[in-house]
C-alpha positions in Angstrom: -125.8 21.6 138.3 -128.7 19.9 139.5 -130.3 16.7 138.3 -133.9 16.3 137.3 -136.3 15.0 139.2 -137.7 11.3 138.4 -141.4 13.0 137.8 -140.0 15.8 135.5 -141.6 15.5 132.0 -139.2 15.1 129.2 -138.0 18.3 127.4 -139.8 18.8 123.7 -136.1 18.9 122.4 -135.4 15.6 123.9 -139.0 14.1 122.1 -138.2 16.0 118.7 -134.6 14.7 118.5 -135.4 11.2 119.5 -138.2 11.2 116.9 -136.0 12.4 114.0 -133.5 9.9 114.8 -136.2 7.2 114.6 -138.2 8.6 111.8 -134.6 8.9 109.9 -133.0 5.9 110.7 -136.2 3.8 109.5 -136.2 5.8 106.2 -132.6 5.5 105.6 -132.5 1.2 106.3 -135.8 1.2 103.8 -133.7 2.6 101.1 -130.8 0.6 101.9 -133.3 -2.2 101.8 -134.7 -1.1 98.2 -130.7 -0.5 96.7 -129.8 -3.9 98.0 -129.2 -5.4 94.3 -127.7 -2.2 93.3 -125.3 -1.3 96.2 -124.3 1.9 94.4 -125.6 4.5 97.4 -122.2 3.2 99.6 -120.5 1.3 97.2 -118.1 4.5 96.9 -117.0 4.3 100.3 -114.0 2.3 101.5 -115.3 -1.1 103.6 -114.1 0.1 106.7 -115.7 4.0 106.5 -119.5 2.5 105.3 -121.1 2.2 108.9 -119.5 4.9 110.5 -120.7 7.5 107.7 -123.8 5.5 107.5 -124.3 6.3 110.9 -123.8 10.0 110.9 -126.9 10.6 109.2 -129.1 10.1 112.4 -126.8 11.4 114.2 -127.0 14.3 112.3 -130.8 14.5 112.4 -130.9 14.5 116.0 -128.6 17.1 116.7 -130.6 19.2 114.1 -133.8 18.6 115.3 -132.5 19.0 118.6 -131.0 22.5 118.3 -134.2 23.6 116.2 -136.4 22.4 118.5 -137.8 25.2 121.3 -136.6 24.7 125.1 -139.2 23.5 127.3 -139.2 26.6 130.0 -138.6 25.3 133.9 -138.9 27.3 137.1 -135.5 27.6 138.7 -137.2 26.0 142.1 
């Protein structure tokens, strides 16, 4: 296994996953901010599970975006 050099470009998959995670996190926090007075969005969950379930949304978006984004070809040199 080789390490990427410091000057190697960032793969499209990493950029796509990072951008999707950021955007979906912002959207999720906006939605939660909007329903602060009516927390029915997460009220059905046990209190101890809420942060873990909510954290799955950006993690899933990163996984999906990374899977869907094309791989950046690189030379074997």
